[in-house]
C-alpha positions as CSV (number, residue, x, y, z in Angstrom):
1,X,117.2,68.6,106.0
2,X,119.4,70.4,108.5
3,X,122.4,68.1,108.9
4,X,125.0,66.9,106.3
5,X,124.2,63.3,107.2
6,X,120.6,63.9,106.0
7,X,121.9,65.1,102.7
8,X,124.1,62.1,102.3
9,X,121.0,59.8,102.2
10,X,119.8,61.5,99.0
11,X,119.3,58.8,96.3
12,X,121.3,59.6,93.2
13,X,120.3,56.5,91.2
14,X,118.1,53.4,91.5
15,X,117.3,50.6,89.2
16,X,113.7,50.0,88.0
17,X,112.8,47.6,90.8
18,X,114.5,49.6,93.6
19,X,117.0,47.0,94.6
20,X,120.3,48.7,93.6
21,X,120.3,52.2,95.1
22,X,123.2,54.6,94.9
23,X,123.2,57.3,97.6
24,X,125.3,60.4,97.8
25,X,127.3,59.0,100.7
26,X,128.3,56.1,98.4
27,X,130.1,58.4,96.0
28,X,131.0,61.5,98.1
29,X,130.3,63.4,101.2
30,X,128.1,66.3,102.2
31,X,129.2,69.3,104.2
32,X,128.0,72.8,104.9
33,X,129.5,75.5,102.7
34,X,128.8,78.5,100.6
35,X,126.7,78.2,97.4
36,X,128.9,80.6,95.5
37,X,132.5,81.3,96.4
38,X,132.8,84.2,93.9
39,X,131.2,86.6,96.5
40,X,132.5,86.8,100.0
41,X,130.8,89.1,102.5
42,X,131.8,90.1,106.0
43,X,130.1,92.0,108.7
44,X,132.2,93.6,111.4
45,X,135.2,91.5,110.3
46,X,133.4,88.2,110.5
47,X,132.2,86.0,107.6
48,X,128.5,86.7,106.8
49,X,125.8,85.7,104.4
50,X,124.1,88.5,102.5
51,X,120.4,88.3,102.0
52,X,118.6,91.0,100.0
53,X,114.8,91.2,100.0
54,X,113.0,93.2,97.3
55,X,109.3,94.0,97.3
56,X,107.0,93.1,94.5
57,X,105.7,96.0,92.3
58,X,102.7,97.5,94.0
59,X,103.5,96.0,97.4
60,X,103.5,98.1,100.6
61,X,107.1,98.5,101.7
62,X,106.2,99.0,105.3
63,X,104.2,95.7,105.3
64,X,107.0,93.8,103.6
65,X,109.6,95.1,106.1
66,X,107.4,94.1,109.0
67,X,106.8,90.7,107.6
68,X,110.5,90.1,107.0
69,X,111.3,91.1,110.5
70,X,108.6,88.9,111.9
71,X,109.7,85.9,109.8
72,X,113.4,86.4,110.8
73,X,112.4,86.6,114.5
74,X,110.3,83.4,114.1
75,X,113.1,81.6,112.3
76,X,115.8,82.6,114.8
77,X,114.6,79.8,117.1
78,X,115.7,77.2,114.5
79,X,119.1,78.7,113.7
80,X,122.1,76.6,114.6
81,X,123.9,77.7,117.8
82,X,126.1,80.7,117.3
83,X,124.3,82.0,114.2
84,X,122.7,85.4,114.5
85,X,121.0,87.8,112.0
86,X,121.3,91.5,111.8
87,X,119.3,93.8,109.5
88,X,122.0,96.2,108.3
89,X,120.0,98.3,105.8
90,X,116.3,98.9,106.0
91,X,115.1,101.5,103.4
92,X,111.8,101.7,105.1
93,X,113.3,103.6,108.0
94,X,113.4,106.7,105.8
95,X,109.7,106.1,104.8
96,X,108.7,105.8,108.4
97,X,110.6,109.0,109.3
98,X,109.0,110.8,106.3
99,X,105.5,109.7,107.4
100,X,106.1,110.9,110.9
101,X,107.4,114.3,109.6
102,X,104.3,114.7,107.4
103,X,102.0,114.0,110.4
104,X,103.9,116.4,112.6
105,X,103.9,119.1,109.9
106,X,100.1,118.6,109.4
107,X,99.3,119.2,113.0
108,X,101.6,122.2,113.2
109,X,100.0,123.7,110.1
110,X,96.6,123.0,111.5
111,X,97.4,124.9,114.7
112,X,98.9,127.8,112.7
113,X,95.9,128.0,110.4
114,X,93.5,128.1,113.4
115,X,95.6,130.8,115.0
116,X,95.9,132.9,111.9
117,X,92.2,132.6,111.2
118,X,91.3,133.5,114.8
119,X,93.7,136.5,114.7
120,X,92.1,137.9,111.5
121,X,88.4,137.1,112.3
122,X,88.7,137.8,116.1
123,X,85.8,135.5,116.8
124,X,85.8,131.9,118.0
125,X,82.5,131.3,116.3
126,X,83.7,132.7,112.9
127,X,86.9,130.7,113.3
128,X,85.1,127.4,113.7
129,X,83.6,127.5,110.2
130,X,87.0,127.4,108.3
131,X,88.5,125.1,111.0
132,X,85.7,122.5,110.1
133,X,85.6,123.3,106.4
134,X,89.4,122.8,105.8
135,X,89.5,119.2,107.1
136,X,86.3,118.3,105.4
137,X,87.6,119.6,102.0
138,X,90.9,117.7,102.5
139,X,89.1,114.5,103.3
140,X,86.8,115.1,100.3
141,X,89.9,115.5,98.1
142,X,91.4,112.2,99.3
143,X,88.1,110.4,98.8
144,X,88.1,111.8,95.2
145,X,91.7,110.6,94.7
146,X,90.9,107.1,96.1
147,X,88.5,106.2,93.3
């Protein structure tokens, strides 16, 4: 139901054989309004509705964020005219930035390790052994942690 007139057709009471029916419009009216008037929220000085989404324990925060954004984008087409949505706080932005920093740090460290090993061993051939061994040991450690 998307219009108040559709809510007005809700059956409140009916007799056993369905002849006497009392609908909401017979005793009152339906209109759009807030569910709870004890909390009023605004965004940039305009009335707004606050919606908080929390992930389930064990859920991937990045996947939840992506699914929420995709769902909101899909639902936007059915919003009434003049209604917009804005994601004001997304805690996964910090997670994404942290992952990006870890990846950058990993590659910088890799280049520095190769450089230091080459400087000390002074041979490309001797440098290749630790360069290959370090990633293999890191991958082996993660495989061990996986199980």
